[in-house]
N, C-alpha and C positions, 0 to 999 in steps of 0.2 A: 614534471615541467610546474610554470607558477601563472597564474593568470596576473594581470594586474588589476582587475576590479572583481568584485563576487559576484560572479554571471547567474550564480543558483547550480543546483544539480548537475542538470541535463545538460545546459552549454559546456561548463567546466568537462564535463564525462565527453561530451562532442570532441573537444579540444586533443583528450587525452585520446581518444580513439583516432582522429584524424593521422596522429604519430604514430601508431601502433602499424607495426611491419608483422607481425603475425597474423595467422588465419584464425583466431580467436583472442578474443580478449573477456579478461575477467572483471564486474564489479562489484568488490567486497566491500561491505561495510565499516569502519574502523574498531567496533566492539563486538568482532566474530572473533572465531577460532576454529580455524580447519583443524578438521579431528585426520587419523591418520587414512589414506588414499581418499578424500576427501574429492581433491581437485582434477584425480586420475579417474575418478570414477565418473564423474562428471564429462570430462574429456572423451574418454570412451564412447560413452552414449553418444553423445552431441556429436562425434565421426559417424557412428552407427545408425541410429536411430533415423527412420524415414520423411524428410523434407523440415529436420529438424532446424528451428533456427535460434533458439535460445533455451537454454536449460537451468532450471535449478535445483537446488538442493534441501533436504529435512533439515529444518530448522528445531532447533531444540535450547530448551532456557539453561540457564547457569544450574539450577539442579536435575537436569536430565530429561524436564519432560518434555513433550513434542509443540511447537509451536504450531496452531494452527496454523495461523497465517502464513505458513510455508507456501500454500496453496489457493489461491483466492478465484472470485468469479469477475469480470470486467464489469465496471460499477455501473449502474442503471440508476434512474432516479427512485425506482419501488425498491433496490436491495440497498439503498442506502438511507430510505425511509423505514423498513422495517430492522436493521442492523443493528442490535442491541446481544448483549453477552446471554441472558436470559432467552432470547427466543434461539439465538446459535445453540446454546445448551437442549432447549426441547427439541429441535429440529436440526443436529447436527450434520445429517446427508441432504440437506433443502437444498437444489440448487441455484437457492439465493445466493450462496456463498460459494458453493462449489470445492468445500473443506474436506478431506479424504484423507485415508492412510492405505496406503498399498505397500509392496514389498518389491514392485517392480516398476521399472521406470512408463510414466502414465503420462498422453497427452493430457494438458490442461489448458483453462483459458489462459489463466495469471500465475505466476510465480512472485515470491517475494523481491524487492528491489535488493535485500540485503545482501543476497549473494546470488549472482547471475552469470552464467558463461554464456558470450553471445559470438555466432559468427560474422567478421569482420568485414566480409563482402555483403554480407545481407544489410548490416546496419548500414553502409553507403548507401548500398540500393535502396533503401528507404528513407537516408536523410537522418539518420540516425535521431535524438530528443528535441522535441519541439521547444522552440525559443522561447513560445508564447506563457512556460513555465517558468517559475521560479523556484519552487520545494514542492514538492510531494506530486503525487499522481501522474508524474511525468512516464513513470514504470508503466502501469493500464496503458498509457497514452501507446507506448514504444509497441507491448504486446498487440495493442490490436491492429496498427500498421505492419504487424510480423503478420499477424493473421491476412490481413487484408493482401497483401503481398504474396499467399498460398502456401506458405511456410507454419512450421507447426511449432508450438513450445511447448515443452516437457517438464517433466517433474521426475527427477530421480533419488530415490528414497536411501540407496544406500551410499549415498553420498552426506556425510552428517556434519553439520555448522555449527558450533552453538552460537548463539546470540545473546549478549550478555544483557544488551539494552532493550529487548523487545518483549522483553513481560512484561506481566503487570504492574503498576508502580503506584505505590501510593503517593505520590507528590500532584500537586493540583497542576493542571494544565494551564499552560501560558496562553495569555491574550495573541500574541502574535500567533501561534503554533497552531491554535485551535482557527481562526480565522485565516491563516492560509491552507491548511485543507479542506476547507469549505470554499475558498475561493477558487484553488487547484480543482477540487469537484464541477465547482461550475463551468470551469475552461473546460475541462475534460467534458461536458455535456453539449457543452456550445460548438466544438469542433469536431464531435464526432454523432451526435444526435441532432443538433440544429438549437438555432436560438429559445426555441420553444420549449424543448426540454429542458434550458439551462434554467428558465425562468421555471418552470414545473419543480424544479429541484429544488431553488430556494424558496418556494412554496411551500415544496412537503416536508421542507426542512424546518418550517415555521408549525406545519401539524404537526410534526414527530414531537416536538417541544410539549405541545399543547396534550396528545396523548401518553406523555409521559409524566407529566406534572401528577397527575391525579393517587397511579402507584408511587410513586414517591414520597408522595404528603400522607399517604396511610402509612406506606413503609417505617416514618420518621414518627409519626403518630404512637403506632405500637411498637415501636423498638423502645428496648430496656435505655434509659435514661447514657447508662455508659456507653449506648451505641450508637446514638442519636447524629453525634458529630462525624462517625462514619459514611451516615445514610446522607449526607451532604458533599461527600467529597468531591460529587460530580458536578454540583449546583453552579460552580464557577464558568464550568466550560460551556452547560447550556444557557448560563446567562451572556455569554461570547457569544453563541449561535443566534440567539433571541436579536441581539442590536444586528448584528452581520446581516438578517433573515428579513429586519424591517429596516433596512437601507442600502443606498448604494456605495457605501465607504468600503474600501479597500485599504488595507494596512501596508503602510510602504516596505517594500521586503529589502531593504538594506539597514534596517534598525530593527531589531528582534528587540521585545520590552519582556 
């Protein structure tokens, strides 16, 4: 089915889910590739695990390496403040990110929205995705609603899905995607933790920028001339976040830049 207007990720998926007649529906990114038995393993686990509301697959990069975003912690102001590749490598088992590797299905806080199988009855019970989101974080909000309704989120490592667009990229982040992510996370904080948490998240993001500026500057100074450009690859992203953190500006959701 096709919507007459771009309603955003969550609301468009709600339209499809409303038309679903099966007991389960699969949300799958277009840049994914199902490996053999991926879907059957997901379905079997969702049917048999206790109180299961949704389940996700083990995501792999194009080269076959693991995408740690297969499993996540639900967002909080603190884990968003501290989230960085450096800290994730230093403390890979920290509960701040809740990433893990296992060989059997495991209950988790959140899974990647790139591939998730959901029980239709539970999605209808909790009202599906919230309409307040246009893109980003609506999956985290859905998982929180599933938890609050008394159901569980699982990760099935035997189900393997290649996510070609999920690995690290050398391209520069766009202003649109960066600001939309920040705005979506602020919406998540407001809806699930209150207005004070949303304001605290915005202030903490500004604090995060200042805390990262010194090590980034030092890394640029000591880097060989040939590598200095690479050290500045993340600079546009943090400039966009600085502008967002210090203003009430909200990017219009229907016009990517």
